[in-house]
All heavy atoms as TSV, in Angstrom:
chain	resi	resn	atom	element	x	y	z
A	1	MET	N	N	-30.232	17.958	-13.681
A	1	MET	CA	C	-29.203	17.201	-12.989
A	1	MET	C	C	-28.170	16.776	-14.045
A	1	MET	O	O	-28.463	16.160	-15.014
A	1	MET	CB	C	-29.787	16.065	-12.297
A	1	MET	CG	C	-28.810	15.361	-11.410
A	1	MET	SD	S	-29.778	14.269	-10.386
A	1	MET	CE	C	-28.566	13.371	-9.602
A	2	THR	N	N	-26.888	17.084	-13.763
A	2	THR	CA	C	-25.843	16.761	-14.745
A	2	THR	C	C	-25.305	15.356	-14.428
A	2	THR	O	O	-25.216	14.963	-13.277
A	2	THR	CB	C	-24.674	17.790	-14.655
A	2	THR	OG1	O	-24.160	17.777	-13.380
A	2	THR	CG2	C	-25.183	19.179	-15.036
A	3	PRO	N	N	-24.956	14.641	-15.483
A	3	PRO	CA	C	-24.395	13.270	-15.257
A	3	PRO	C	C	-22.981	13.391	-14.548
A	3	PRO	O	O	-22.228	14.353	-14.854
A	3	PRO	CB	C	-24.353	12.666	-16.609
A	3	PRO	CG	C	-24.306	13.835	-17.553
A	3	PRO	CD	C	-25.051	14.953	-16.895
A	4	ARG	N	N	-22.691	12.448	-13.800
A	4	ARG	CA	C	-21.390	12.388	-13.127
A	4	ARG	C	C	-20.325	11.947	-14.124
A	4	ARG	O	O	-20.587	11.042	-14.896
A	4	ARG	CB	C	-21.409	11.407	-11.920
A	4	ARG	CG	C	-22.330	11.900	-10.850
A	4	ARG	CD	C	-22.392	10.931	-9.713
A	4	ARG	NE	N	-21.089	10.466	-9.243
A	4	ARG	CZ	C	-20.878	9.563	-8.339
A	4	ARG	NH1	N	-21.912	9.014	-7.742
A	4	ARG	NH2	N	-19.700	9.217	-7.974
A	5	THR	N	N	-19.138	12.516	-14.019
A	5	THR	CA	C	-18.049	12.076	-14.891
A	5	THR	C	C	-17.481	10.815	-14.237
A	5	THR	O	O	-17.315	10.717	-13.011
A	5	THR	CB	C	-17.015	13.185	-15.008
A	5	THR	OG1	O	-16.549	13.508	-13.674
A	5	THR	CG2	C	-17.574	14.397	-15.652
A	6	PRO	N	N	-17.133	9.831	-15.023
A	6	PRO	CA	C	-16.529	8.645	-14.506
A	6	PRO	C	C	-15.113	8.887	-14.002
A	6	PRO	O	O	-14.392	9.773	-14.498
A	6	PRO	CB	C	-16.527	7.678	-15.670
A	6	PRO	CG	C	-16.570	8.546	-16.877
A	6	PRO	CD	C	-17.318	9.784	-16.513
A	7	PHE	N	N	-14.728	8.154	-12.948
A	7	PHE	CA	C	-13.380	8.255	-12.481
A	7	PHE	C	C	-12.348	7.659	-13.455
A	7	PHE	O	O	-12.701	6.675	-14.127
A	7	PHE	CB	C	-13.266	7.494	-11.118
A	7	PHE	CG	C	-13.931	8.213	-10.017
A	7	PHE	CD1	C	-15.053	7.695	-9.429
A	7	PHE	CD2	C	-13.429	9.483	-9.493
A	7	PHE	CE1	C	-15.684	8.312	-8.348
A	7	PHE	CE2	C	-14.113	10.091	-8.510
A	7	PHE	CZ	C	-15.189	9.570	-7.879
A	8	ARG	N	N	-11.184	8.183	-13.518
A	8	ARG	CA	C	-10.138	7.540	-14.334
A	8	ARG	C	C	-9.576	6.381	-13.552
A	8	ARG	O	O	-9.617	6.347	-12.282
A	8	ARG	CB	C	-9.081	8.539	-14.645
A	8	ARG	CG	C	-9.579	9.700	-15.509
A	8	ARG	CD	C	-8.479	10.658	-15.769
A	8	ARG	NE	N	-8.947	11.557	-16.798
A	8	ARG	CZ	C	-8.073	12.107	-17.688
A	8	ARG	NH1	N	-6.827	11.794	-17.660
A	8	ARG	NH2	N	-8.523	12.915	-18.578
A	9	LEU	N	N	-8.953	5.506	-14.263
A	9	LEU	CA	C	-8.349	4.270	-13.632
A	9	LEU	C	C	-7.309	4.624	-12.601
A	9	LEU	O	O	-7.264	4.010	-11.537
A	9	LEU	CB	C	-7.893	3.316	-14.687
A	9	LEU	CG	C	-8.927	2.583	-15.460
A	9	LEU	CD1	C	-8.327	1.658	-16.455
A	9	LEU	CD2	C	-9.764	1.730	-14.483
A	10	PRO	N	N	-6.393	5.560	-12.848
A	10	PRO	CA	C	-5.393	5.869	-11.821
A	10	PRO	C	C	-6.050	6.418	-10.509
A	10	PRO	O	O	-5.543	6.198	-9.420
A	10	PRO	CB	C	-4.494	6.932	-12.442
A	10	PRO	CG	C	-4.618	6.733	-13.891
A	10	PRO	CD	C	-6.045	6.238	-14.126
A	11	ALA	N	N	-7.161	7.133	-10.654
A	11	ALA	CA	C	-7.829	7.543	-9.464
A	11	ALA	C	C	-8.457	6.428	-8.633
A	11	ALA	O	O	-8.532	6.538	-7.401
A	11	ALA	CB	C	-8.925	8.602	-9.831
A	12	ILE	N	N	-8.805	5.378	-9.302
A	12	ILE	CA	C	-9.449	4.248	-8.643
A	12	ILE	C	C	-8.411	3.276	-8.120
A	12	ILE	O	O	-8.422	2.843	-6.970
A	12	ILE	CB	C	-10.404	3.517	-9.584
A	12	ILE	CG1	C	-11.584	4.443	-9.948
A	12	ILE	CG2	C	-10.963	2.257	-8.897
A	12	ILE	CD1	C	-12.429	3.893	-11.035
A	13	PHE	N	N	-7.394	2.960	-8.984
A	13	PHE	CA	C	-6.422	1.906	-8.637
A	13	PHE	C	C	-5.030	2.493	-8.293
A	13	PHE	O	O	-4.106	1.606	-8.120
A	13	PHE	CB	C	-6.329	0.965	-9.824
A	13	PHE	CG	C	-7.553	0.224	-10.155
A	13	PHE	CD1	C	-8.246	0.466	-11.282
A	13	PHE	CD2	C	-8.009	-0.771	-9.248
A	13	PHE	CE1	C	-9.453	-0.199	-11.522
A	13	PHE	CE2	C	-9.171	-1.454	-9.538
A	13	PHE	CZ	C	-9.922	-1.203	-10.707
A	14	GLY	N	N	-4.866	3.728	-8.147
A	14	GLY	CA	C	-3.532	4.267	-7.900
A	14	GLY	C	C	-2.976	3.884	-6.557
A	14	GLY	O	O	-1.893	3.346	-6.504
A	15	ILE	N	N	-3.718	4.118	-5.471
A	15	ILE	CA	C	-3.208	3.772	-4.153
A	15	ILE	C	C	-3.133	2.278	-3.936
A	15	ILE	O	O	-2.073	1.778	-3.443
A	15	ILE	CB	C	-4.082	4.445	-3.063
A	15	ILE	CG1	C	-3.905	5.919	-3.128
A	15	ILE	CG2	C	-3.736	3.895	-1.734
A	15	ILE	CD1	C	-4.762	6.709	-2.246
A	16	PRO	N	N	-4.076	1.414	-4.399
A	16	PRO	CA	C	-3.862	-0.034	-4.269
A	16	PRO	C	C	-2.632	-0.501	-5.034
A	16	PRO	O	O	-1.939	-1.410	-4.567
A	16	PRO	CB	C	-5.130	-0.579	-4.803
A	16	PRO	CG	C	-6.178	0.411	-4.566
A	16	PRO	CD	C	-5.472	1.682	-4.755
A	17	MET	N	N	-2.423	0.050	-6.177
A	17	MET	CA	C	-1.215	-0.364	-6.977
A	17	MET	C	C	0.050	0.050	-6.281
A	17	MET	O	O	1.025	-0.743	-6.293
A	17	MET	CB	C	-1.258	0.177	-8.372
A	17	MET	CG	C	-2.237	-0.498	-9.281
A	17	MET	SD	S	-1.893	-2.249	-9.451
A	17	MET	CE	C	-0.373	-2.172	-10.396
A	18	ALA	N	N	0.057	1.291	-5.682
A	18	ALA	CA	C	1.247	1.649	-4.967
A	18	ALA	C	C	1.536	0.749	-3.735
A	18	ALA	O	O	2.688	0.400	-3.463
A	18	ALA	CB	C	1.108	3.053	-4.438
A	19	ILE	N	N	0.488	0.373	-3.037
A	19	ILE	CA	C	0.641	-0.521	-1.885
A	19	ILE	C	C	1.101	-1.872	-2.396
A	19	ILE	O	O	2.004	-2.493	-1.758
A	19	ILE	CB	C	-0.702	-0.649	-1.155
A	19	ILE	CG1	C	-1.097	0.665	-0.463
A	19	ILE	CG2	C	-0.695	-1.777	-0.136
A	19	ILE	CD1	C	-2.455	0.705	0.172
A	20	ALA	N	N	0.616	-2.345	-3.571
A	20	ALA	CA	C	1.090	-3.634	-4.080
A	20	ALA	C	C	2.553	-3.572	-4.452
A	20	ALA	O	O	3.347	-4.515	-4.232
A	20	ALA	CB	C	0.189	-4.024	-5.269
A	21	LEU	N	N	2.966	-2.502	-5.086
A	21	LEU	CA	C	4.375	-2.347	-5.468
A	21	LEU	C	C	5.323	-2.275	-4.287
A	21	LEU	O	O	6.311	-2.856	-4.265
A	21	LEU	CB	C	4.539	-1.111	-6.384
A	21	LEU	CG	C	3.954	-1.195	-7.752
A	21	LEU	CD1	C	4.054	0.136	-8.461
A	21	LEU	CD2	C	4.631	-2.262	-8.539
A	22	VAL	N	N	4.901	-1.556	-3.247
A	22	VAL	CA	C	5.755	-1.436	-2.086
A	22	VAL	C	C	5.794	-2.802	-1.376
A	22	VAL	O	O	6.899	-3.215	-0.922
A	22	VAL	CB	C	5.172	-0.394	-1.076
A	22	VAL	CG1	C	5.830	-0.468	0.310
A	22	VAL	CG2	C	5.325	0.946	-1.660
A	23	THR	N	N	4.698	-3.503	-1.310
A	23	THR	CA	C	4.657	-4.804	-0.729
A	23	THR	C	C	5.563	-5.871	-1.504
A	23	THR	O	O	6.330	-6.598	-0.865
A	23	THR	CB	C	3.246	-5.394	-0.625
A	23	THR	OG1	O	2.475	-4.454	0.133
A	23	THR	CG2	C	3.200	-6.760	0.088
A	24	THR	N	N	5.494	-5.832	-2.797
A	24	THR	CA	C	6.305	-6.666	-3.651
A	24	THR	C	C	7.771	-6.324	-3.442
A	24	THR	O	O	8.606	-7.224	-3.343
A	24	THR	CB	C	5.909	-6.495	-5.101
A	24	THR	OG1	O	4.513	-6.773	-5.236
A	24	THR	CG2	C	6.732	-7.401	-6.011
A	25	ALA	N	N	8.153	-5.018	-3.362
A	25	ALA	CA	C	9.450	-4.703	-3.143
A	25	ALA	C	C	10.000	-5.184	-1.808
A	25	ALA	O	O	11.108	-5.637	-1.640
A	25	ALA	CB	C	9.648	-3.158	-3.280
A	26	GLY	N	N	9.062	-5.114	-0.817
A	26	GLY	CA	C	9.442	-5.617	0.512
A	26	GLY	C	C	9.648	-7.173	0.558
A	26	GLY	O	O	10.575	-7.605	1.230
A	27	LEU	N	N	8.790	-7.884	-0.146
A	27	LEU	CA	C	9.027	-9.329	-0.257
A	27	LEU	C	C	10.293	-9.669	-0.976
A	27	LEU	O	O	11.035	-10.575	-0.522
A	27	LEU	CB	C	7.849	-9.927	-0.979
A	27	LEU	CG	C	6.529	-9.951	-0.213
A	27	LEU	CD1	C	5.359	-10.403	-1.128
A	27	LEU	CD2	C	6.618	-10.835	1.007
A	28	ILE	N	N	10.626	-8.956	-2.029
A	28	ILE	CA	C	11.865	-9.211	-2.747
A	28	ILE	C	C	13.057	-8.883	-1.921
A	28	ILE	O	O	14.044	-9.614	-1.840
A	28	ILE	CB	C	11.875	-8.480	-4.102
A	28	ILE	CG1	C	10.808	-9.128	-5.021
A	28	ILE	CG2	C	13.211	-8.501	-4.751
A	28	ILE	CD1	C	10.549	-8.326	-6.268
A	29	ALA	N	N	12.983	-7.743	-1.194
A	29	ALA	CA	C	14.089	-7.328	-0.348
A	29	ALA	C	C	14.341	-8.303	0.813
A	29	ALA	O	O	15.482	-8.578	1.185
A	29	ALA	CB	C	13.815	-5.929	0.202
A	30	ALA	N	N	13.291	-8.926	1.319
A	30	ALA	CA	C	13.399	-9.917	2.375
A	30	ALA	C	C	14.091	-11.177	1.900
A	30	ALA	O	O	14.775	-11.825	2.679
A	30	ALA	CB	C	12.010	-10.293	2.913
A	31	LEU	N	N	13.931	-11.490	0.635
A	31	LEU	CA	C	14.607	-12.668	0.061
A	31	LEU	C	C	16.033	-12.430	-0.292
A	31	LEU	O	O	16.812	-13.374	-0.414
A	31	LEU	CB	C	13.766	-13.141	-1.177
A	31	LEU	CG	C	12.425	-13.733	-0.944
A	31	LEU	CD1	C	11.721	-13.941	-2.223
A	31	LEU	CD2	C	12.526	-15.010	-0.103
A	32	LEU	N	N	16.448	-11.200	-0.562
A	32	LEU	CA	C	17.727	-10.944	-1.113
A	32	LEU	C	C	18.846	-10.870	-0.085
A	32	LEU	O	O	19.964	-11.378	-0.370
A	32	LEU	CB	C	17.724	-9.621	-1.892
A	32	LEU	CG	C	16.902	-9.643	-3.239
A	32	LEU	CD1	C	16.937	-8.280	-3.872
A	32	LEU	CD2	C	17.498	-10.705	-4.117
A	33	ASP	N	N	18.700	-10.194	0.993
A	33	ASP	CA	C	19.818	-9.988	1.850
A	33	ASP	C	C	19.366	-9.868	3.332
A	33	ASP	O	O	18.182	-9.833	3.623
A	33	ASP	CB	C	20.497	-8.643	1.416
A	33	ASP	CG	C	21.920	-8.509	1.852
A	33	ASP	OD1	O	22.480	-9.524	2.416
A	33	ASP	OD2	O	22.528	-7.465	1.655
A	34	ASP	N	N	20.370	-9.807	4.220
A	34	ASP	CA	C	20.105	-9.652	5.656
A	34	ASP	C	C	20.615	-8.275	6.085
A	34	ASP	O	O	21.236	-7.600	5.355
A	34	ASP	CB	C	20.836	-10.733	6.426
A	34	ASP	CG	C	20.239	-12.104	6.268
A	34	ASP	OD1	O	19.033	-12.186	5.939
A	34	ASP	OD2	O	20.931	-13.088	6.453
A	35	GLY	N	N	20.348	-7.978	7.355
A	35	GLY	CA	C	20.818	-6.715	7.886
A	35	GLY	C	C	19.850	-5.577	7.652
A	35	GLY	O	O	18.632	-5.644	7.953
A	36	VAL	N	N	20.412	-4.493	7.008
A	36	VAL	CA	C	19.578	-3.300	6.757
A	36	VAL	C	C	18.479	-3.622	5.822
A	36	VAL	O	O	17.395	-3.041	5.921
A	36	VAL	CB	C	20.537	-2.141	6.229
A	36	VAL	CG1	C	19.744	-0.932	5.829
A	36	VAL	CG2	C	21.570	-1.868	7.216
A	37	VAL	N	N	18.715	-4.468	4.869
A	37	VAL	CA	C	17.649	-4.832	3.882
A	37	VAL	C	C	16.471	-5.496	4.571
A	37	VAL	O	O	15.315	-5.306	4.187
A	37	VAL	CB	C	18.215	-5.732	2.782
A	37	VAL	CG1	C	17.192	-6.062	1.770
A	37	VAL	CG2	C	19.402	-5.005	2.117
A	38	ASP	N	N	16.768	-6.212	5.663
A	38	ASP	CA	C	15.639	-6.763	6.435
A	38	ASP	C	C	14.790	-5.732	7.035
A	38	ASP	O	O	13.595	-5.807	7.076
A	38	ASP	CB	C	16.144	-7.733	7.506
A	38	ASP	CG	C	16.472	-9.150	7.004
A	38	ASP	OD1	O	15.952	-9.515	5.940
A	38	ASP	OD2	O	17.199	-9.832	7.674
A	39	ALA	N	N	15.438	-4.671	7.521
A	39	ALA	CA	C	14.662	-3.583	8.118
A	39	ALA	C	C	13.798	-2.847	7.059
A	39	ALA	O	O	12.672	-2.515	7.265
A	39	ALA	CB	C	15.608	-2.525	8.753
A	40	VAL	N	N	14.399	-2.739	5.855
A	40	VAL	CA	C	13.596	-2.122	4.757
A	40	VAL	C	C	12.435	-2.979	4.427
A	40	VAL	O	O	11.295	-2.472	4.179
A	40	VAL	CB	C	14.502	-1.942	3.529
A	40	VAL	CG1	C	13.745	-1.537	2.309
A	40	VAL	CG2	C	15.569	-0.888	3.818
A	41	SER	N	N	12.643	-4.301	4.421
A	41	SER	CA	C	11.508	-5.224	4.085
A	41	SER	C	C	10.421	-5.144	5.176
A	41	SER	O	O	9.262	-5.207	4.875
A	41	SER	CB	C	11.998	-6.645	3.918
A	41	SER	OG	O	12.500	-7.181	5.109
A	42	TRP	N	N	10.788	-5.039	6.472
A	42	TRP	CA	C	9.799	-4.932	7.547
A	42	TRP	C	C	8.991	-3.634	7.365
A	42	TRP	O	O	7.776	-3.678	7.520
A	42	TRP	CB	C	10.471	-4.935	8.867
A	42	TRP	CG	C	10.756	-6.303	9.408
A	42	TRP	CD1	C	11.890	-7.026	9.275
A	42	TRP	CD2	C	9.805	-7.137	10.065
A	42	TRP	NE1	N	11.708	-8.215	9.887
A	42	TRP	CE2	C	10.447	-8.314	10.424
A	42	TRP	CE3	C	8.495	-6.950	10.506
A	42	TRP	CZ2	C	9.829	-9.349	11.048
A	42	TRP	CZ3	C	7.879	-7.943	11.230
A	42	TRP	CH2	C	8.535	-9.158	11.472
A	43	VAL	N	N	9.658	-2.592	7.006
A	43	VAL	CA	C	8.935	-1.308	6.806
A	43	VAL	C	C	7.993	-1.447	5.638
A	43	VAL	O	O	6.802	-1.062	5.652
A	43	VAL	CB	C	9.943	-0.151	6.622
A	43	VAL	CG1	C	9.201	1.101	6.178
A	43	VAL	CG2	C	10.673	0.113	7.878
A	44	ALA	N	N	8.461	-2.009	4.538
A	44	ALA	CA	C	7.680	-2.150	3.377
A	44	ALA	C	C	6.473	-3.074	3.574
A	44	ALA	O	O	5.358	-2.800	3.064
A	44	ALA	CB	C	8.472	-2.638	2.175
A	45	LEU	N	N	6.691	-4.115	4.307
A	45	LEU	CA	C	5.624	-5.085	4.570
A	45	LEU	C	C	4.643	-4.617	5.636
A	45	LEU	O	O	3.538	-5.134	5.815
A	45	LEU	CB	C	6.147	-6.417	4.910
A	45	LEU	CG	C	6.920	-7.167	3.812
A	45	LEU	CD1	C	7.567	-8.402	4.329
A	45	LEU	CD2	C	5.999	-7.494	2.644
A	46	SER	N	N	5.003	-3.589	6.358
A	46	SER	CA	C	4.070	-3.062	7.360
A	46	SER	C	C	3.084	-2.046	6.688
A	46	SER	O	O	2.085	-1.668	7.324
A	46	SER	CB	C	4.820	-2.393	8.485
A	46	SER	OG	O	5.439	-1.228	8.047
A	47	VAL	N	N	3.355	-1.592	5.523
A	47	VAL	CA	C	2.496	-0.643	4.810
A	47	VAL	C	C	1.054	-1.138	4.691
A	47	VAL	O	O	0.099	-0.368	4.996
A	47	VAL	CB	C	3.081	-0.175	3.452
A	47	VAL	CG1	C	2.096	0.651	2.654
A	47	VAL	CG2	C	4.342	0.604	3.700
A	48	PRO	N	N	0.765	-2.326	4.207
A	48	PRO	CA	C	-0.571	-2.795	4.088
A	48	PRO	C	C	-1.313	-2.890	5.408
A	48	PRO	O	O	-2.514	-2.504	5.586
A	48	PRO	CB	C	-0.540	-4.166	3.443
A	48	PRO	CG	C	0.836	-4.259	2.882
A	48	PRO	CD	C	1.662	-3.343	3.581
A	49	VAL	N	N	-0.584	-3.359	6.429
A	49	VAL	CA	C	-1.124	-3.518	7.785
A	49	VAL	C	C	-1.449	-2.121	8.323
A	49	VAL	O	O	-2.613	-1.912	8.895
A	49	VAL	CB	C	-0.176	-4.211	8.716
A	49	VAL	CG1	C	-0.741	-4.300	10.078
A	49	VAL	CG2	C	0.145	-5.632	8.187
A	50	LEU	N	N	-0.584	-1.148	8.231
A	50	LEU	CA	C	-0.847	0.178	8.673
A	50	LEU	C	C	-1.991	0.877	7.920
A	50	LEU	O	O	-2.733	1.659	8.463
A	50	LEU	CB	C	0.412	1.056	8.618
A	50	LEU	CG	C	1.547	0.566	9.504
A	50	LEU	CD1	C	2.807	1.410	9.292
A	50	LEU	CD2	C	1.107	0.650	10.974
A	51	THR	N	N	-2.084	0.558	6.672
A	51	THR	CA	C	-3.182	1.088	5.881
A	51	THR	C	C	-4.558	0.582	6.354
A	51	THR	O	O	-5.534	1.396	6.456
A	51	THR	CB	C	-3.009	0.751	4.379
A	51	THR	OG1	O	-1.713	1.201	3.942
A	51	THR	CG2	C	-4.077	1.363	3.511
A	52	VAL	N	N	-4.633	-0.658	6.687
A	52	VAL	CA	C	-5.871	-1.255	7.176
A	52	VAL	C	C	-6.210	-0.663	8.549
A	52	VAL	O	O	-7.456	-0.259	8.791
A	52	VAL	CB	C	-5.751	-2.763	7.268
A	52	VAL	CG1	C	-6.932	-3.394	8.039
A	52	VAL	CG2	C	-5.659	-3.396	5.891
A	53	VAL	N	N	-5.235	-0.524	9.393
A	53	VAL	CA	C	-5.423	0.064	10.798
A	53	VAL	C	C	-5.905	1.496	10.611
A	53	VAL	O	O	-6.869	1.919	11.261
A	53	VAL	CB	C	-4.202	-0.032	11.590
A	53	VAL	CG1	C	-4.344	0.811	12.865
A	53	VAL	CG2	C	-3.877	-1.487	11.936
A	54	TRP	N	N	-5.300	2.266	9.756
A	54	TRP	CA	C	-5.675	3.629	9.480
A	54	TRP	C	C	-7.129	3.700	8.959
A	54	TRP	O	O	-7.873	4.580	9.373
A	54	TRP	CB	C	-4.696	4.284	8.544
A	54	TRP	CG	C	-5.060	5.727	8.178
A	54	TRP	CD1	C	-4.816	6.813	8.897
A	54	TRP	CD2	C	-5.724	6.092	6.961
A	54	TRP	NE1	N	-5.329	7.922	8.260
A	54	TRP	CE2	C	-5.845	7.545	7.061
A	54	TRP	CE3	C	-6.170	5.504	5.868
A	54	TRP	CZ2	C	-6.491	8.289	6.034
A	54	TRP	CZ3	C	-6.759	6.229	4.847
A	54	TRP	CH2	C	-6.918	7.610	4.963
A	55	SER	N	N	-7.476	2.830	8.076
A	55	SER	CA	C	-8.824	2.819	7.521
A	55	SER	C	C	-9.882	2.461	8.532
A	55	SER	O	O	-10.917	3.094	8.596
A	55	SER	CB	C	-8.904	1.799	6.335
A	55	SER	OG	O	-8.086	2.208	5.350
A	56	TRP	N	N	-9.531	1.528	9.382
A	56	TRP	CA	C	-10.500	1.162	10.444
A	56	TRP	C	C	-10.702	2.318	11.409
A	56	TRP	O	O	-11.805	2.585	11.913
A	56	TRP	CB	C	-10.056	-0.094	11.190
A	56	TRP	CG	C	-10.369	-1.382	10.436
A	56	TRP	CD1	C	-11.241	-1.554	9.467
A	56	TRP	CD2	C	-9.732	-2.619	10.728
A	56	TRP	NE1	N	-11.226	-2.853	9.062
A	56	TRP	CE2	C	-10.358	-3.559	9.841
A	56	TRP	CE3	C	-8.802	-3.107	11.616
A	56	TRP	CZ2	C	-9.976	-4.877	9.814
A	56	TRP	CZ3	C	-8.452	-4.394	11.609
A	56	TRP	CH2	C	-9.056	-5.298	10.735
A	57	ARG	N	N	-9.648	2.935	11.795
A	57	ARG	CA	C	-9.771	4.065	12.775
A	57	ARG	C	C	-10.523	5.230	12.181
A	57	ARG	O	O	-11.322	5.858	12.809
A	57	ARG	CB	C	-8.382	4.507	13.185
A	57	ARG	CG	C	-7.692	3.560	14.146
A	57	ARG	CD	C	-6.356	4.129	14.575
A	57	ARG	NE	N	-6.355	5.427	15.089
A	57	ARG	CZ	C	-6.520	5.780	16.355
A	57	ARG	NH1	N	-6.592	4.821	17.263
A	57	ARG	NH2	N	-6.510	7.057	16.730
A	58	LYS	N	N	-10.294	5.506	10.881
A	58	LYS	CA	C	-11.014	6.562	10.244
A	58	LYS	C	C	-12.500	6.274	10.031
A	58	LYS	O	O	-13.314	7.155	10.142
A	58	LYS	CB	C	-10.356	6.874	8.879
A	58	LYS	CG	C	-10.886	8.072	8.202
A	58	LYS	CD	C	-9.873	8.541	7.134
A	58	LYS	CE	C	-10.458	9.754	6.411
A	58	LYS	NZ	N	-9.962	10.975	6.975
A	59	ARG	N	N	-12.824	4.992	9.828
A	59	ARG	CA	C	-14.173	4.562	9.645
A	59	ARG	C	C	-15.020	4.656	10.894
A	59	ARG	O	O	-16.218	4.969	10.854
A	59	ARG	CB	C	-14.237	3.183	9.085
A	59	ARG	CG	C	-15.582	2.714	8.645
A	59	ARG	CD	C	-15.475	1.318	8.043
A	59	ARG	NE	N	-16.766	1.001	7.511
A	59	ARG	CZ	C	-17.034	-0.084	6.868
A	59	ARG	NH1	N	-16.060	-1.011	6.703
A	59	ARG	NH2	N	-18.224	-0.398	6.443
A	60	ARG	N	N	-14.474	4.451	12.027
A	60	ARG	CA	C	-15.223	4.456	13.269
A	60	ARG	C	C	-15.598	5.818	13.733
A	60	ARG	O	O	-16.435	5.962	14.623
A	60	ARG	CB	C	-14.359	3.731	14.387
A	60	ARG	CG	C	-14.297	2.225	14.070
A	60	ARG	CD	C	-13.641	1.543	15.187
A	60	ARG	NE	N	-13.515	0.109	14.859
A	60	ARG	CZ	C	-12.885	-0.773	15.625
A	60	ARG	NH1	N	-12.343	-0.338	16.716
A	60	ARG	NH2	N	-12.825	-1.972	15.258
A	61	ARG	N	N	-14.968	6.833	13.203
A	61	ARG	CA	C	-15.270	8.207	13.679
A	61	ARG	C	C	-16.592	8.728	13.150
A	61	ARG	O	O	-17.133	8.450	12.280
A	61	ARG	CB	C	-14.147	9.138	13.296
A	61	ARG	CG	C	-12.924	8.852	14.044
A	61	ARG	CD	C	-11.874	9.875	13.675
A	61	ARG	NE	N	-10.657	9.494	14.392
A	61	ARG	CZ	C	-9.517	10.084	14.174
A	61	ARG	NH1	N	-9.395	11.028	13.295
A	61	ARG	NH2	N	-8.402	9.745	14.786
């Protein structure tokens, strides 16, 4: 039996860091301006929620 190769850090933390960056950009956008920027912030802030919903739906199958 061969030993398993360890995962690299980007493979483990890549998607969570991307979600964190998008969420941070959404929070900053919400503070900066109104109008179209508010829509951008809503989209950015919905990413973590949609990720959780997607994970729950995928897990139940």
